[in-house]
N, C-alpha and C positions, 0 to 999 in steps of 0.2 A: 498324791499321798505323801511322797517323800518331802515335798515342799512344805506341807503342813507340819510334819514332824520336825523339820528344821526350824520352822517358824515358831512352833510351840517351845522347842528347846531354848531358842534365843529369848523368847518372851519370859520364860522362867528365870533365866539368868539376869535379865533386865529388872524383873520384879525383885530379885534378891538385892539389887543395888538401889532400889527405890523408884524405878521407872515402871509405872503401871499403865496398862492399856485401858482406854476408855471402852464403853460398851460396844461401839462400832469399830474399834480397832484403828481409828484414824491416827491417834497419837503414835501408836507403835508402828503403823505403816509409814508415817512420816519419818520416824527415826530410821527405819529400815532403808527407805529410799535415800535419805541423806548419807547413811553409812555406805550404801552401794555406790553412790556417786563419789564418795571420798576414796573408797577402795579403788575404783576405776581411775580416779585422778592420780593416785599414788602409783599405780601400775604404769600410767602414761609417763609420769615424770621420771620414774626409775629407768624405764626402757629408753626414753628419749635422751636423757642427760648422761646416763651411764653406758648402756649397751651400744646405742646407735653411734654416739660420738666416739666411743672406743673403736668400733668397727671401722668408721670412716678414717680415723687416724692411722690404723694399721694398714688399710687399703691404700691410703695416700702414699705410704712409704713403700709398700710391696707391689701394688698393682694400680698405678694411677689411672690407666685407661678404664679399668673396671669401676673404679671410684667415680670417674667422670660420668660414666653411663648411669650408675646408680643415682648420682646427684641429678642428672639431667631428667630422669623420669621419676625421681623422688620415691624410689621403691621402698627404702627403709622407713621413710616418713609415713607411707601408707600402711606398712606393717605395724608401725607404732600406733596408728589409729585403730587398726583392727583389733588388737589385743584388749584395750579398754572396752570396746564395744562388745566383745565376746564376754568379758567379765560382767558387764551390765546385763547381757542376755541371760546369764546364769542367775544373777542376784535379784534383778528387778521382779521377775515372776515370783520369787520367794517373798520379796518385800510386800507385794500386793496380793499374796496368795489368799488373803481373807476375802477378796473380791474376785470370784472366779472369772466373771466376764472381763474385768479389767486386766487380770493376769493373762487371759488368752489374747487380748488385743496387744498388750505389750510384748508378749512372747512372739507373736507373728511379725509385728513391726520390727523388733530387734533382730529376729531371724532373717528377715528380708534385707535389713541393713547389713548384717554380717555377710550375707550372700553377695550383696552389691560390692562390698569391700573386697571380697575374695576375687570376684570377676575383675575388679579394677586392678588388683595386685597381679593377677594372671596376665592382664594386658601389659602391665609394666615389665613383668619378667620376660615376656615375649619380645618387647622392644629392646630390653637390655641384651638378650641373646642375639637379636638382629644386629645390634651395634658391635657386639663382640665378633660375630661372623664377618661383618664388614671390615673391622679392624684387622682380622687375621687373613683376609683375602678369600674367605670361603664363598662369598657372594659372587665372585668372578666366575666360579664354576657352577654354582647352583643359585636359582632365584629364591633365596631364603625368604625374601619379603613376601612372596606369594604364599608360601606355607604359613608364615606368621599371620597374614591377613585372613587366611582360611581358618586357622585355629581360633583367631579372635571371633570370627563370625560364628563358628560352632559353639564356642564358649558363651557368646551372647545369647544364642538361642536356648542353650541348656539353662542359663540363668533365668531367662524369661519363663521357661516351662516350670522350673522348680519354684520360682517366686509365685507363679499363679497357683501351683498346687498348695503352697503354704497359705496363701490367702483363702483358698477354698477349702483347706483342711482335707485335701484328697491326695491320693497317691499320684506321683508324677507319671506313672504308667498310663493312667487314664488320659492325660493330656498328650503323651507321646503317641498313643494309639490313634488319636485324632489327626496327627500329622499325615497319616497315609491318605486321608481324604483330600488334604490340601497339597499333595505332592505335585499335581499338575500345575496348580497355581504358583507354587514356589519355583518350579522349573521355568515357568514363563517369566516371572518377575526377575529371577536371578540367572537368566539365560547367559548373559555376558560373563557373569561370575563363574558359572560352571564351565563354559567354553574356555575362559581365561585360565582356570585352574588346570584343565586337561592340557591346554597348550603349554602352560608353564612346566608341566611334567615332561612333555615331549621336548621342549627346548632344553630342559636340564639333562634329560637322559641322553639326548643326542649331542649335547654341547654345541648347540647351534648359535647361541648368543650369550654373552656375559657382560657385566658392567665394564664400561670404558672401551667396549668394542666400537670400531668405526663401521657402521652399516649404511647401506644405500638402498632405499626402496622408493623408486620413482612413482609408483602408483599412489603413494601418500605424500610425496614431496619431501621425504626424509633423506637426509644425507649429512650424517654427523656422528657424534659420540653418544653411546647409550649411557644415560645418567641414572635411570631408575627402572627396575623391573618389578611391577606390582602384580596383584592378582588378576587384574583385568586389562592393564595398559602397560605400555613400554614408552618411557620418556626419552626422546632423542634431542640432544642439543645440536642443531645444525651449525654449519660453519659460519653462517651470517648471524649467529646468536639468537635466531628464532628457535622456538621449541615445537616439536611435532609429537603429538600423543598418538601412538599406534595401538590398536586393539591387539592384545597378546595373541589371539587366535589368528590374526591376519598374517603373522610371521610364519605360521604353520601352513595356512591355506594358500598364500601367495609367495611368489619368488622374490628374494631379496639378496643383496650382495653383502657379505661380511668380509671386510678388508683386514681383519685382525691377523689373518695368516700372513699377509704381507708384512705387517709390523713385526710379527714374531720371528720371521726368517731374516729380517734385517736388510732386505733388498726391495726397492720399489721400482717397478718396471718402467723402462723408457721404450716406447714403441711409436716411432714417428717416421714419416716418409718425406723425402724431398723429391720433386719431380725434375728430371734431367731432360733438357731439350735434346730430342733425338738427333737433330741435324748437327749437333756438336760432337757426336761420338765418332771416333776415327782411330786408325792405327797410330802407334807411337813410333817416331823415328829413332835410330840408334843414338843420335846425339841427345835427343830428349830423354832417352832411358839413362844415358850416362849422367845427365844432369840430375835425374831423380835419385841417383845413388847418393847424392849429397844429403838426402833426407835419411837420417840415421835409422829410423824405425822401418824403412822400406828396403834397406840393403839386403837383409836375409831373404826377403821375398823375391826381390829382383834376381839375386844370385840363383836361387833354386828354380825359379820360373824360367830364367834364361837357359839354364842347363837342360831343363825338360824340353823346351822349345827347340834348342839346338840338336838334341838327340833325335827328336822327331824329324826335323828338317834334313838331318844328315842321312836319314833312311829313305829319302825320296828318290835317290838315284838320278839326280840332276833335274827332276821335275820341280823347278823352282818358280813356277808362275805364281802370280798374286793370289790365285784361288787355291793353290796347293799348300804353300808354306803357312806355318803358324807365326803369328806376331802378337805382340802385346797391344791391347787397346787402352786408351786413356780412361775409359769407364772401369775396366777391370782393374787397372792399377790404382785408380781412385778408390774403388771398393776395398782393395787390399790395404790402402793407406788408412781408411776409416777403421777397419778392423784392428790394425796394428795400433792406431791411436787409442782405441778403446782398451786395448790390452795393457797399455802403460799409464792409463789415466787413473790417478789415485782416488777419484770420486766414483769409479765404476767397480761394482762387486765382481771380483775376479773368479769367484767360485760358483757363479751362476752363468746361465747361458749368455754368450755374446755372439751376435750374428749380424751380418750385413748382407741383405739379399735384394734381388730384383723382383718386383711384382709384375703382374700382367700390364703390358703397355696400355695407355689410355690416350685419348685426344690431347691430354695435357702433358704428355711425355711419358718417360719411363720412371715409375716410382722406385726410388732406392730407399729401402726401409732399414732403419737402425733399430736393432732389438738388443737391449741390454738392461742391466739393473743398477740403479743408483744405490750406493751402500749407506745412504742416510734416508730414512723414511719420513723425516719431517717435511711437511708440504712445502714450506718456503724454501728450504735448502734444496729439495728435490727439483723444484721449478728453476732455481738458479743454476744448478748443474746442467739441467737439460737445455736451458737457454745458452749457456756458455758453450756447450758441446756443438750445437747447431750454428751458433755464430762462427765458430772455428771452421766447421765443415763448409759453410757457404763461402767463407773467405778463401778457402783453399781450392775451390772449384776452378777458378780461372788459371791457376798454376798447372792444372791438368788439361787445360784447353776445353773445359766443359762450361756449359751455361745452364743455369736453372730456368725452368719454364715459368713464364709469367704472362698473363693475358695482356693484350694490347690495351694501353691506358691513354688518358688524355695527354700525359707528359710525353709519351712516345709520339703521339700525333703532332705535338708542338715542335718536336725535333726534326720533323720532316719539312723540308723547305718547299716553297711553291714550285710547281712544275715537276715534282718527283714522280708523279704517276702518268706523265705524258708518254 
């Protein structure tokens, strides 16, 4: 009714200036349609050339990152298109109000088009917010992309339901009530999505994983850096540059290792053993101990250990047999040397655990384990520090009269002359 009043009022004004409608109203309708298109075009030009350009210029100077995100997803351009369509949605039904059926068709089509543009704009807004969260580092603590994708999915379904209600000219409640019947089907089709969303909440709440974390999950062959956390999958860039896509719920249901704690503490563990030939272990003579005092980092240990041993031996009341007195062994002195060497090594983290210990003897000798932390977590540097450390340890073993265990090889057999086993 309001449309007819507006149309009649405009018709009277046009008649006053000499524009009269024909019996079927075609001429006046054409004028109204052209006027609607002209008004819509004016709105588009004003918004695009004045408002949008001004906003971009201001953002370019004040917030370049936000401007880049808006440009990337063309958010302002989509809003610029929405407003002229909304103008047409208001004016076109008035222009063709003389034809009720045509006005109803145009009204529904333009209404659906407006709804489509709104959904499109909401998608862009969510993408911009995701970019902002990534830029500010929020995505390292929370899987924002999962929530963005879920919101997009919900918005899409709402748009479908509302558009169907507009086409059928029925209330959206009728269509929403029908979703209860299809709940089982929806849960079956979107099982991974639902499981992924729940898993994303658990991963976020417990801070189990974040972007750029180094994770290892042998069950899926994943060992690398997390590049993306989406609603259903987690993208891992392995160290060989292959990509593994993990189901998000797999990280909750299965065991995995997150090495990020190691990176955050600034120390990467060195835990390696060398096997000492048992037959090379012996007591050290006094002359050998005196020579060992030339090793600066061992002097304090030798002084304190000698004093402790002498105090013990002095209390034996002359029972100085080989089985009674205490003496230094080459393995014990070598263990003390490695520990002292780690304490002065600039590549070893001095505020983390440093330990050299013996493990259970094996047929391959006695494992002497070095347990320490490199103060650089970079893989290449860490491996270099570890290699240099054990190069030095193996090279120092002969100076303590020790031999590393090594299985009999063909080279050893070649060194044995004929008749050696007679």
